[in-house]
Structure formats: C-alpha cells, structure tokens
KOLMARZA-494386 format. One record per residue (C-alpha): x, y, z; residue in three letters; residue number from 0. Coordinates in pm, 1 decimal. Example, Ala and Ser with C-alpha at 12.3 -4.5 7.8 and 13.67 -1.06 7.14 Angstrom:
# residues 2
REC,px,py,pz,rest,nr
REC,1230.0,-450.0,780.0,ala,0 $
REC,1367.0,-106.0,714.0,ser,1 $
This chain:
# residues 152
REC,px,py,pz,rest,nr
REC,-14160.6,1226.1,-10898.9,met,0 $
REC,-13816.9,1393.1,-10844.5,ser,1 $
REC,-13536.9,1271.6,-11068.0,lys,2 $
REC,-13189.7,1228.2,-10948.9,leu,3 $
REC,-12859.6,1196.0,-11149.2,leu,4 $
REC,-12544.2,1051.6,-10963.6,ile,5 $
REC,-12233.0,1127.0,-11171.6,leu,6 $
REC,-11889.6,989.7,-11036.0,gly,7 $
REC,-11594.8,1129.7,-11238.7,tyr,8 $
REC,-11210.4,1096.2,-11227.2,gly,9 $
REC,-10918.5,938.6,-11405.7,asn,10 $
REC,-10928.9,580.3,-11339.1,glu,11 $
REC,-10558.1,527.8,-11431.4,thr,12 $
REC,-10453.7,783.1,-11163.2,arg,13 $
REC,-10474.8,591.8,-10842.9,gly,14 $
REC,-10722.5,774.1,-10591.5,asp,15 $
REC,-10849.2,1007.7,-10865.7,asp,16 $
REC,-11047.4,723.5,-11002.6,gly,17 $
REC,-11265.6,681.1,-10685.2,ile,18 $
REC,-11556.3,891.6,-10849.9,gly,19 $
REC,-11643.4,631.0,-11117.4,pro,20 $
REC,-11580.6,349.1,-10883.2,trp,21 $
REC,-11833.2,478.8,-10632.4,val,22 $
REC,-12083.9,557.9,-10908.4,ala,23 $
REC,-12049.6,196.7,-11036.1,asn,24 $
REC,-12081.6,61.0,-10686.0,ser,25 $
REC,-12402.7,274.9,-10624.2,leu,26 $
REC,-12552.8,151.6,-10963.6,gln,27 $
REC,-12508.4,-230.4,-10849.5,asn,28 $
REC,-12671.4,-135.4,-10508.6,arg,29 $
REC,-12965.2,52.8,-10630.0,leu,30 $
REC,-13271.9,-132.6,-10687.3,gln,31 $
REC,-13383.8,-185.1,-11040.4,ala,32 $
REC,-13735.3,-35.7,-10979.6,asn,33 $
REC,-13586.0,307.5,-10883.3,gln,34 $
REC,-13646.3,459.2,-11226.1,lys,35 $
REC,-13613.1,807.1,-11091.0,ser,36 $
REC,-13240.0,758.5,-11050.2,ile,37 $
REC,-12980.4,757.9,-11314.4,gln,38 $
REC,-12604.4,697.4,-11254.7,val,39 $
REC,-12318.1,772.3,-11486.1,leu,40 $
REC,-11948.0,728.1,-11447.9,ala,41 $
REC,-11710.0,933.2,-11665.4,cys,42 $
REC,-11344.9,1038.3,-11695.6,his,43 $
REC,-11414.5,1415.5,-11667.7,gln,44 $
REC,-11699.5,1665.3,-11667.9,leu,45 $
REC,-11771.6,1818.3,-12018.3,val,46 $
REC,-12001.7,2118.2,-12115.3,pro,47 $
REC,-12229.4,1895.5,-12311.2,glu,48 $
REC,-12367.4,1744.8,-11962.9,phe,49 $
REC,-12564.4,2057.5,-11894.7,ser,50 $
REC,-12814.9,1933.8,-12154.2,ala,51 $
REC,-12844.2,1625.5,-11943.5,leu,52 $
REC,-12850.3,1804.7,-11603.7,phe,53 $
REC,-13158.9,2016.2,-11703.8,cys,54 $
REC,-13374.5,1678.9,-11712.3,glu,55 $
REC,-13309.3,1630.9,-11336.3,phe,56 $
REC,-13411.8,1770.2,-11005.6,asp,57 $
REC,-13077.6,1684.5,-10817.4,tyr,58 $
REC,-12738.9,1601.5,-10941.3,val,59 $
REC,-12489.2,1438.4,-10704.3,ile,60 $
REC,-12131.0,1488.2,-10821.0,phe,61 $
REC,-11870.9,1235.2,-10675.5,ile,62 $
REC,-11501.3,1312.7,-10692.6,asp,63 $
REC,-11169.0,1248.6,-10523.2,ala,64 $
REC,-11010.7,1548.8,-10328.6,gln,65 $
REC,-10652.8,1599.3,-10197.0,ile,66 $
REC,-10618.3,1752.8,-9858.7,gly,67 $
REC,-10927.3,1641.3,-9680.1,ile,68 $
REC,-10945.1,1346.7,-9428.8,phe,69 $
REC,-11306.8,1251.0,-9430.6,glu,70 $
REC,-11589.5,1242.9,-9682.7,val,71 $
REC,-11761.5,1580.6,-9740.3,gln,72 $
REC,-12115.6,1633.2,-9878.5,leu,73 $
REC,-12196.9,1996.8,-9965.0,lys,74 $
REC,-12443.6,2183.5,-10148.8,pro,75 $
REC,-12310.0,2351.3,-10485.1,ile,76 $
REC,-12395.0,2704.3,-10554.7,glu,77 $
REC,-12420.1,2756.2,-10937.4,pro,78 $
REC,-12175.4,2987.6,-11081.7,lys,79 $
REC,-12340.0,3230.3,-11317.9,phe,80 $
REC,-12033.4,3417.2,-11432.8,glu,81 $
REC,-12050.7,3357.5,-11800.9,gly,82 $
REC,-11689.6,3301.9,-11842.2,asp,83 $
REC,-11710.8,2925.6,-11780.3,trp,84 $
REC,-11379.1,2722.4,-11842.2,ser,85 $
REC,-11456.8,2427.0,-12060.9,phe,86 $
REC,-11115.9,2278.1,-12041.5,his,87 $
REC,-11172.7,2158.2,-11681.2,his,88 $
REC,-11532.0,2278.5,-11585.5,pro,89 $
REC,-11638.1,2258.4,-11222.7,glu,90 $
REC,-11976.3,2130.9,-11110.7,pro,91 $
REC,-12070.7,2476.1,-11010.2,ala,92 $
REC,-11990.4,2621.2,-11363.7,ser,93 $
REC,-12178.6,2328.2,-11536.8,leu,94 $
REC,-12500.6,2412.9,-11313.9,leu,95 $
REC,-12463.7,2765.3,-11396.4,gly,96 $
REC,-12425.0,2686.0,-11784.0,leu,97 $
REC,-12731.5,2461.3,-11747.9,thr,98 $
REC,-12954.3,2752.5,-11595.7,gly,99 $
REC,-12830.3,2997.7,-11862.7,ala,100 $
REC,-12881.9,2774.9,-12163.9,val,101 $
REC,-13199.6,2578.8,-12053.0,phe,102 $
REC,-13363.0,2798.7,-11785.8,gly,103 $
REC,-13358.9,2516.9,-11520.1,arg,104 $
REC,-13099.3,2428.2,-11255.2,ile,105 $
REC,-13111.2,2106.0,-11058.7,pro,106 $
REC,-13004.2,2109.9,-10710.8,leu,107 $
REC,-12640.9,2008.5,-10689.9,gly,108 $
REC,-12451.7,1816.2,-10422.5,leu,109 $
REC,-12070.2,1772.4,-10407.9,met,110 $
REC,-11938.1,1437.7,-10253.8,val,111 $
REC,-11560.6,1474.0,-10202.1,ser,112 $
REC,-11370.1,1164.8,-10107.8,ile,113 $
REC,-11044.1,1183.5,-9942.5,pro,114 $
REC,-10742.3,1113.4,-10175.3,ala,115 $
REC,-10371.5,1082.7,-10117.1,ser,116 $
REC,-10218.8,946.3,-10428.3,cys,117 $
REC,-10271.2,1039.5,-10799.5,leu,118 $
REC,-9984.9,845.1,-10939.4,asp,119 $
REC,-10042.9,628.1,-11250.9,phe,120 $
REC,-10131.1,323.2,-11035.8,ile,121 $
REC,-10414.3,74.2,-11047.2,gly,122 $
REC,-10542.6,68.8,-10695.8,asn,123 $
REC,-10674.2,308.8,-10425.0,phe,124 $
REC,-10515.4,410.9,-10113.9,ser,125 $
REC,-10648.9,275.1,-9774.7,val,126 $
REC,-10780.2,614.0,-9699.4,met,127 $
REC,-10966.5,643.4,-10014.4,thr,128 $
REC,-11110.3,303.4,-9987.8,gln,129 $
REC,-11258.2,368.0,-9655.7,leu,130 $
REC,-11394.4,709.7,-9763.2,gly,131 $
REC,-11545.5,528.8,-10070.3,ala,132 $
REC,-11752.3,315.9,-9844.8,glu,133 $
REC,-11847.5,602.1,-9619.4,ser,134 $
REC,-11963.6,803.0,-9932.7,ala,135 $
REC,-12183.7,499.1,-10063.7,ile,136 $
REC,-12353.3,488.1,-9732.2,leu,137 $
REC,-12392.6,875.0,-9696.9,gln,138 $
REC,-12541.4,887.1,-10053.5,ile,139 $
REC,-12766.9,604.7,-9997.3,met,140 $
REC,-12904.4,779.6,-9694.4,glu,141 $
REC,-12932.6,1091.4,-9878.6,trp,142 $
REC,-13152.3,921.4,-10132.9,ile,143 $
REC,-13361.4,745.1,-9881.6,thr,144 $
REC,-13421.1,1079.0,-9693.9,thr,145 $
REC,-13477.7,1292.0,-9995.8,his,146 $
REC,-13664.4,1053.7,-10231.3,leu,147 $
REC,-13818.7,807.8,-10002.3,lys,148 $
REC,-14195.6,899.0,-10057.5,asn,149 $
REC,-14152.7,946.4,-10433.3,glu,150 $
REC,-14097.1,599.0,-10593.3,asp,151 $
C-alpha cells in the first residue's frame, strides 16, 4: 500500500502566505478516517529534519502560496542533488534530494502552488487565494482518488 504525506506550509500571520497550512487542515477534515495510508501535516516552514519523515512515504504533496500566478498549479518536483542545500529556507526539491542522499530513498514529490497576492501581516486571505484554495483541495482529492484509489 502506497503512503502519502500532504504537507501544507506557510506563515499564517502573513495573509495569503498561510494558505498552505489552511488547505492541509481542510484536507485533514475531508479525508476519511480509514485512510491510514495518508498523513497530513501543516507547518510554518520547511526544515531539513523533514527528510527523515519523507523517506517513510511513497509520495509527498507540498502546498504553498505563490505570488505571480493566477491559477493553481500542480507540478512534479525534480529532486535537487547539488549537495549545497540551503537550510535557512529549504525548497521542496532540495529536501527531496537530501532525503535521497541521507536515507537512500526518495518519494515522488508534487508541488501544489496556490495564487497569492497579499503577504502583509493580516489575518485573512485575498479572494483570489480563497478561490485557489478550494480549487487546490478539489485537485488534490482527485489526485488521491486517481493515484491511491485501488490501494486502501
């Protein structure tokens, strides 16, 4: 049975930047309790220690806000194996590469980018980001159905 980690990240005090954790928490509430092969995590930022967690999964879906796009984007992540990983603000590709370098196993990564327009210190999301979040949730649920449907 394949295992999936859904990881939403972003600063929840910076407007649209907090949409990653919000989507992850929304997905957690929507997923059925009997889907033991799926784990959902919401966090403030990515850290190198996540590589120890990633090696336990077959897939990792990363969810984050992105300025400069106008619709939700789902893209496969190519692991970065450069060996000079930045640990101050690691990117998903670098963390997947680190997972492979340290643990010898790399899950397939998928980046879900949600349009963002305001990263100010405010407590709500822009309309564009709210609409993107709902679209992202539907697309992720469809991805789960397509890729894990026969495994639970």
